[in-house]
GUDO-305558 format. One record per residue (C-alpha): x, y, z. Coordinates in Angstrom, 1 decimal. Layout:
% residues N
+--------+--------+--------+
|     xx |     yy |     zz |
+--------+--------+--------+
|      X |      Y |      Z |
...
+--------+--------+--------+
% end
This chain:
% residues 310
+--------+--------+--------+
|     xx |     yy |     zz |
+--------+--------+--------+
|  -28.6 |  -36.3 |  -30.7 |
|  -25.2 |  -35.8 |  -32.1 |
|  -22.3 |  -37.6 |  -30.4 |
|  -19.1 |  -35.8 |  -29.6 |
|  -16.3 |  -36.1 |  -32.1 |
|  -13.5 |  -38.1 |  -30.5 |
|  -11.0 |  -36.1 |  -32.5 |
|  -12.3 |  -32.8 |  -31.1 |
|  -12.3 |  -34.2 |  -27.6 |
|   -8.7 |  -35.2 |  -28.0 |
|   -7.8 |  -31.6 |  -29.1 |
|   -9.5 |  -30.1 |  -26.1 |
|   -7.7 |  -32.7 |  -23.9 |
|   -4.3 |  -31.8 |  -25.4 |
|   -5.2 |  -28.1 |  -24.7 |
|   -5.0 |  -29.0 |  -20.9 |
|   -1.4 |  -30.3 |  -21.1 |
|   -2.4 |  -33.5 |  -19.4 |
|    1.1 |  -34.8 |  -18.5 |
|    2.1 |  -31.4 |  -16.9 |
|   -1.2 |  -31.2 |  -15.1 |
|   -0.9 |  -34.8 |  -13.8 |
|    2.4 |  -33.9 |  -12.0 |
|    0.7 |  -30.7 |  -10.6 |
|   -2.2 |  -32.7 |   -9.2 |
|    0.1 |  -35.5 |   -7.9 |
|    2.0 |  -33.0 |   -5.7 |
|   -1.3 |  -31.4 |   -4.6 |
|   -2.7 |  -34.8 |   -3.6 |
|    0.5 |  -35.6 |   -1.6 |
|    0.1 |  -32.3 |    0.1 |
|   -3.4 |  -33.4 |    1.2 |
|   -2.1 |  -36.7 |    2.7 |
|    0.8 |  -35.0 |    4.5 |
|   -1.5 |  -32.4 |    6.0 |
|   -3.4 |  -34.8 |    8.3 |
|   -2.6 |  -38.0 |   10.2 |
|   -4.0 |  -41.1 |    8.4 |
|   -6.2 |  -40.5 |    5.4 |
|   -7.5 |  -37.0 |    4.5 |
|  -11.3 |  -36.4 |    4.6 |
|  -12.8 |  -38.0 |    1.5 |
|  -15.1 |  -35.2 |    0.5 |
|  -12.5 |  -32.4 |    0.8 |
|   -9.8 |  -34.5 |   -0.9 |
|  -12.0 |  -35.5 |   -3.8 |
|  -13.5 |  -32.1 |   -4.5 |
|  -10.1 |  -30.4 |   -3.8 |
|   -8.4 |  -32.7 |   -6.3 |
|  -11.0 |  -32.0 |   -9.0 |
|  -11.0 |  -28.3 |   -8.4 |
|   -7.2 |  -28.0 |   -8.5 |
|   -7.2 |  -30.1 |  -11.7 |
|   -9.8 |  -27.9 |  -13.3 |
|   -7.7 |  -24.8 |  -12.4 |
|   -4.5 |  -26.3 |  -13.7 |
|   -6.2 |  -27.4 |  -16.9 |
|   -7.6 |  -23.9 |  -17.4 |
|   -4.2 |  -22.3 |  -16.8 |
|   -2.6 |  -24.7 |  -19.4 |
|   -5.3 |  -23.7 |  -21.9 |
|   -4.8 |  -20.0 |  -21.3 |
|   -1.0 |  -20.6 |  -21.6 |
|   -1.5 |  -22.0 |  -25.1 |
|   -3.8 |  -19.2 |  -26.1 |
|   -1.3 |  -16.5 |  -25.1 |
|    1.7 |  -18.5 |  -26.5 |
|    0.2 |  -19.5 |  -29.9 |
|    2.6 |  -17.2 |  -31.8 |
|    5.6 |  -18.6 |  -29.9 |
|    4.3 |  -22.2 |  -30.2 |
|    4.1 |  -21.8 |  -34.0 |
|    7.9 |  -21.0 |  -34.2 |
|    9.0 |  -23.9 |  -32.1 |
|    9.3 |  -27.5 |  -33.3 |
|    8.4 |  -28.9 |  -29.9 |
|    5.0 |  -27.1 |  -29.9 |
|    4.1 |  -26.7 |  -33.5 |
|    1.6 |  -29.5 |  -33.3 |
|   -0.6 |  -27.9 |  -30.6 |
|   -4.3 |  -27.4 |  -31.5 |
|   -4.3 |  -23.6 |  -31.8 |
|   -1.2 |  -23.7 |  -34.0 |
|   -2.5 |  -26.5 |  -36.2 |
|   -5.9 |  -24.8 |  -36.5 |
|   -7.9 |  -27.8 |  -35.1 |
|   -9.4 |  -25.5 |  -32.5 |
|  -10.1 |  -21.7 |  -32.8 |
|   -9.0 |  -19.1 |  -30.3 |
|  -12.6 |  -18.5 |  -29.3 |
|  -13.2 |  -22.2 |  -28.6 |
|  -10.1 |  -22.4 |  -26.5 |
|  -10.9 |  -19.2 |  -24.5 |
|  -14.5 |  -20.4 |  -23.8 |
|  -13.1 |  -23.8 |  -22.7 |
|  -10.5 |  -22.2 |  -20.4 |
|  -13.0 |  -19.8 |  -18.8 |
|  -15.5 |  -22.6 |  -18.2 |
|  -12.8 |  -24.7 |  -16.5 |
|  -11.7 |  -21.8 |  -14.4 |
|  -15.3 |  -20.9 |  -13.3 |
|  -16.0 |  -24.5 |  -12.5 |
|  -12.9 |  -24.7 |  -10.4 |
|  -13.6 |  -21.6 |   -8.4 |
|  -17.2 |  -22.5 |   -7.7 |
|  -16.2 |  -26.1 |   -6.7 |
|  -13.5 |  -25.0 |   -4.4 |
|  -15.3 |  -22.0 |   -2.9 |
|  -18.6 |  -23.9 |   -2.2 |
|  -17.4 |  -27.4 |   -1.8 |
|  -14.0 |  -27.1 |   -0.1 |
|  -13.1 |  -23.7 |    1.5 |
|  -12.5 |  -20.1 |    0.7 |
|   -8.8 |  -20.2 |    1.5 |
|   -8.2 |  -22.9 |   -1.1 |
|  -10.3 |  -21.1 |   -3.7 |
|   -8.3 |  -17.8 |   -3.3 |
|   -4.9 |  -19.6 |   -3.3 |
|   -5.9 |  -21.5 |   -6.4 |
|   -7.1 |  -18.4 |   -8.1 |
|   -3.9 |  -16.6 |   -7.3 |
|   -1.9 |  -19.5 |   -8.6 |
|   -3.9 |  -19.6 |  -11.8 |
|   -3.4 |  -15.9 |  -12.5 |
|    0.2 |  -16.1 |  -11.5 |
|    1.0 |  -18.8 |  -14.1 |
|   -1.5 |  -18.2 |  -16.9 |
|   -1.2 |  -14.4 |  -17.0 |
|    1.7 |  -13.0 |  -15.0 |
|    4.2 |  -15.7 |  -16.1 |
|    2.9 |  -16.5 |  -19.6 |
|    2.0 |  -13.0 |  -20.7 |
|    4.7 |  -10.9 |  -19.1 |
|    7.6 |  -12.7 |  -17.4 |
|    8.2 |  -15.3 |  -20.1 |
|    8.9 |  -12.6 |  -22.7 |
|   10.6 |  -10.1 |  -20.4 |
|   13.4 |  -11.7 |  -18.5 |
|   15.7 |  -14.7 |  -18.5 |
|   14.8 |  -15.1 |  -14.8 |
|   11.2 |  -15.9 |  -16.0 |
|   11.4 |  -19.5 |  -14.7 |
|   12.7 |  -18.4 |  -11.3 |
|   10.1 |  -15.7 |  -10.6 |
|    7.2 |  -17.5 |  -12.3 |
|    8.1 |  -20.6 |  -10.4 |
|    6.4 |  -19.3 |   -7.3 |
|    3.0 |  -19.9 |   -9.0 |
|    4.0 |  -23.3 |  -10.4 |
|    5.2 |  -24.4 |   -6.9 |
|    1.9 |  -23.8 |   -5.2 |
|    0.0 |  -27.2 |   -5.7 |
|    1.2 |  -28.8 |   -2.4 |
|    0.0 |  -25.7 |   -0.6 |
|   -3.4 |  -25.9 |   -2.4 |
|   -3.8 |  -29.6 |   -1.5 |
|   -2.8 |  -28.9 |    2.1 |
|   -5.3 |  -26.1 |    2.3 |
|   -8.1 |  -28.2 |    0.8 |
|   -8.1 |  -30.6 |    3.8 |
|   -7.1 |  -28.2 |    6.7 |
|   -8.3 |  -24.7 |    5.7 |
|   -4.8 |  -23.7 |    7.0 |
|   -6.2 |  -23.6 |   10.6 |
|   -3.4 |  -25.6 |   12.3 |
|   -0.4 |  -24.0 |   14.1 |
|    2.1 |  -25.5 |   11.6 |
|    0.0 |  -25.7 |    8.5 |
|    1.6 |  -22.7 |    6.7 |
|    5.1 |  -23.5 |    7.7 |
|    5.0 |  -27.1 |    6.6 |
|    3.0 |  -26.5 |    3.4 |
|    5.4 |  -23.7 |    2.4 |
|    8.4 |  -26.1 |    2.9 |
|    6.8 |  -28.2 |    0.1 |
|    6.4 |  -25.1 |   -2.0 |
|   10.1 |  -24.2 |   -1.4 |
|   11.2 |  -27.6 |   -2.7 |
|    9.3 |  -27.3 |   -6.0 |
|   10.4 |  -23.6 |   -6.3 |
|   14.1 |  -24.7 |   -6.1 |
|   13.4 |  -27.7 |   -8.4 |
|   11.9 |  -25.6 |  -11.2 |
|   15.0 |  -23.8 |  -12.6 |
|   17.2 |  -26.9 |  -13.0 |
|   14.2 |  -28.7 |  -14.5 |
|   13.3 |  -26.1 |  -17.1 |
|   16.8 |  -24.9 |  -17.8 |
|   17.9 |  -28.4 |  -18.8 |
|   15.1 |  -28.5 |  -21.3 |
|   15.9 |  -25.0 |  -22.4 |
|   19.6 |  -26.0 |  -23.2 |
|   18.3 |  -28.8 |  -25.4 |
|   15.7 |  -26.6 |  -27.1 |
|   17.7 |  -23.3 |  -27.1 |
|   17.4 |  -22.9 |  -30.9 |
|   13.7 |  -23.2 |  -30.7 |
|   13.5 |  -20.5 |  -28.0 |
|   15.9 |  -18.3 |  -29.9 |
|   13.8 |  -18.6 |  -33.0 |
|   10.6 |  -17.7 |  -31.0 |
|   12.4 |  -14.7 |  -29.4 |
|   11.9 |  -16.1 |  -25.8 |
|   14.7 |  -14.9 |  -23.6 |
|   15.4 |  -18.2 |  -21.8 |
|   18.7 |  -18.3 |  -20.0 |
|   20.7 |  -20.4 |  -22.5 |
|   19.7 |  -17.9 |  -25.2 |
|   20.6 |  -14.7 |  -23.3 |
|   23.6 |  -15.9 |  -21.3 |
|   24.8 |  -18.9 |  -23.1 |
|   24.9 |  -22.6 |  -22.4 |
|   27.9 |  -22.7 |  -20.1 |
|   26.5 |  -20.1 |  -17.8 |
|   23.2 |  -21.9 |  -17.7 |
|   24.9 |  -25.2 |  -16.8 |
|   26.5 |  -23.5 |  -13.7 |
|   23.2 |  -22.1 |  -12.7 |
|   21.6 |  -25.5 |  -12.9 |
|   24.3 |  -26.9 |  -10.6 |
|   23.8 |  -24.0 |   -8.2 |
|   20.1 |  -24.4 |   -8.0 |
|   20.4 |  -28.2 |   -7.7 |
|   22.6 |  -27.7 |   -4.6 |
|   20.0 |  -25.3 |   -3.2 |
|   17.3 |  -27.9 |   -4.0 |
|   19.2 |  -30.6 |   -2.1 |
|   19.5 |  -28.3 |    0.9 |
|   15.8 |  -27.5 |    0.7 |
|   14.9 |  -31.1 |    0.7 |
|   16.6 |  -31.6 |    4.0 |
|   14.4 |  -29.1 |    5.7 |
|   11.3 |  -31.3 |    6.2 |
|   13.6 |  -33.7 |    8.3 |
|   15.4 |  -30.8 |   10.0 |
|   12.0 |  -29.3 |   11.2 |
|   10.7 |  -32.7 |   12.3 |
|    8.0 |  -32.7 |    9.6 |
|    9.5 |  -36.0 |    8.2 |
|   11.8 |  -38.7 |    9.5 |
|   14.9 |  -40.6 |    8.6 |
|   13.2 |  -42.7 |    6.0 |
|   12.4 |  -39.6 |    3.9 |
|   15.8 |  -38.1 |    4.6 |
|   17.6 |  -41.2 |    3.2 |
|   15.5 |  -41.2 |    0.1 |
|   15.9 |  -37.4 |   -0.4 |
|   19.7 |  -37.7 |   -0.1 |
|   20.0 |  -40.6 |   -2.6 |
|   17.7 |  -38.9 |   -5.1 |
|   19.6 |  -35.6 |   -4.6 |
|   22.9 |  -37.2 |   -5.1 |
|   21.8 |  -38.5 |   -8.5 |
|   20.4 |  -35.1 |   -9.4 |
|   23.8 |  -33.5 |   -8.4 |
|   25.6 |  -36.1 |  -10.6 |
|   23.4 |  -35.1 |  -13.6 |
|   24.0 |  -31.4 |  -12.9 |
|   27.8 |  -31.9 |  -12.5 |
|   28.0 |  -34.1 |  -15.6 |
|   26.0 |  -31.5 |  -17.5 |
|   29.0 |  -29.1 |  -17.2 |
|   30.9 |  -31.3 |  -19.6 |
|   28.2 |  -33.6 |  -21.1 |
|   29.0 |  -36.7 |  -23.1 |
|   26.6 |  -35.6 |  -25.9 |
|   24.0 |  -33.0 |  -26.8 |
|   21.1 |  -35.2 |  -25.6 |
|   22.4 |  -35.4 |  -22.0 |
|   20.5 |  -32.2 |  -21.1 |
|   17.3 |  -34.0 |  -22.1 |
|   18.2 |  -36.9 |  -19.9 |
|   18.8 |  -34.6 |  -17.0 |
|   15.4 |  -33.0 |  -17.7 |
|   13.6 |  -36.4 |  -17.7 |
|   15.4 |  -37.4 |  -14.5 |
|   14.2 |  -34.2 |  -12.8 |
|   10.6 |  -35.4 |  -13.3 |
|   11.3 |  -38.8 |  -11.9 |
|   13.1 |  -37.1 |   -9.0 |
|   10.2 |  -34.9 |   -8.0 |
|    7.7 |  -37.7 |   -8.1 |
|   10.0 |  -40.1 |   -6.1 |
|   10.8 |  -37.3 |   -3.6 |
|    7.1 |  -36.7 |   -2.9 |
|    6.6 |  -40.4 |   -2.8 |
|    9.2 |  -40.7 |    0.0 |
|    7.4 |  -37.9 |    1.9 |
|    4.2 |  -39.8 |    1.8 |
|    5.7 |  -43.1 |    2.7 |
|    7.6 |  -41.5 |    5.6 |
|    4.4 |  -39.8 |    6.8 |
|    2.6 |  -43.1 |    6.9 |
|    5.6 |  -45.1 |    8.3 |
|    6.8 |  -42.6 |   10.8 |
|    4.3 |  -43.6 |   13.6 |
|    5.4 |  -47.3 |   13.3 |
|    9.1 |  -46.4 |   13.3 |
|    9.0 |  -44.5 |   16.5 |
|   10.7 |  -46.4 |   19.4 |
|    8.3 |  -47.8 |   21.9 |
|    8.1 |  -46.0 |   25.3 |
|   10.3 |  -47.6 |   27.9 |
|    8.4 |  -49.8 |   30.4 |
|    7.8 |  -48.1 |   33.7 |
|    7.2 |  -49.7 |   37.0 |
|    5.1 |  -47.8 |   39.5 |
|    6.0 |  -48.4 |   43.1 |
|    3.3 |  -50.3 |   45.0 |
|    1.8 |  -48.8 |   48.1 |
+--------+--------+--------+
% end
C-alpha cells in the first residue's frame, strides 16, 4: 500500500490557508463558549468546530482556484500550489468539493440544520460572491464581502444553541458586527503595503482606485466605527466591565495605529498595523471569553436580609 507523499499533503494543506482558517475557527469557538453559561455541550462543540473548519478550508481552496490568475501576478501569492503547478485545478476542485460536502453532512446530521444553512451561505458568500464577483468589480469589495467573512461567531453560536434563545440572534450578530467593522481596516492596511501587487493583478483595491491617502482616512473612519461597535456588548449587558476595559485599551492602540498611518514613519508601518489588527481581534475575543467566565464571580453578593420573626 502506497504511503501519502508528505510534499503533496503539504500542498493540499496550504490550499486551505491554515493561518486564515485558524483565526476563523478561533472566533467561531469563542462564539460557542459565549452562547451558553459554563462549557458548551461537547458533542455539538466538537462537531461544530470540525464542520466550520471544513467549510472554511473548502472556501479557501475555492478562493485559490478562482484567483489563480491573480495569484500568479502577485509576489505575495506566487508560491501557491496552483500557481507553482504542484497541484492541478482538477485536484484542487475535487479536494474543495469533498471538504464542502463533508462539512455540510457533518453539520446537518451531527449539529443542526440552522448551522448547516448558515455555514453554506457563508461559504458561498466568500468563495463565490466575494472571490468571483465583488473582488474584481468594486473597491468596496472588502466591505460588502466582509459580511460572509464576519459570520464565524454566528456559526459557532448556532452550533450549540440552534438559535432558539430569545437573545441568541441579537448577541451573535453583535459579534458579527465587530468582525464586519474590523475587516476593512485590517485588509486595507495590507492593501496599502501590497498596492503594487494589486495594481499589477488588476484588482480594484481601494489604494489602487482611490489612492493611499484616501485609504488611510477610510482606515481611521472604520477603526472609529470598530471601537464603537466593541462597546455594544457591554452596553447591551452581554458583557461586563472586564471586557469593556480590555476592548477600550485594545481599541486605543488600534486608533493610534490608524492615526499614525496618516503620516507613517516608513513604508512598512502599514504592515505593522495589519499585523496588530490580527492580534487585536484575537485579544478582543479573548477578553469576551474571560469576561463571560468571570462575570458571575464579579457580581456583587446580594445584601443580607433579615426576616422578621413571628
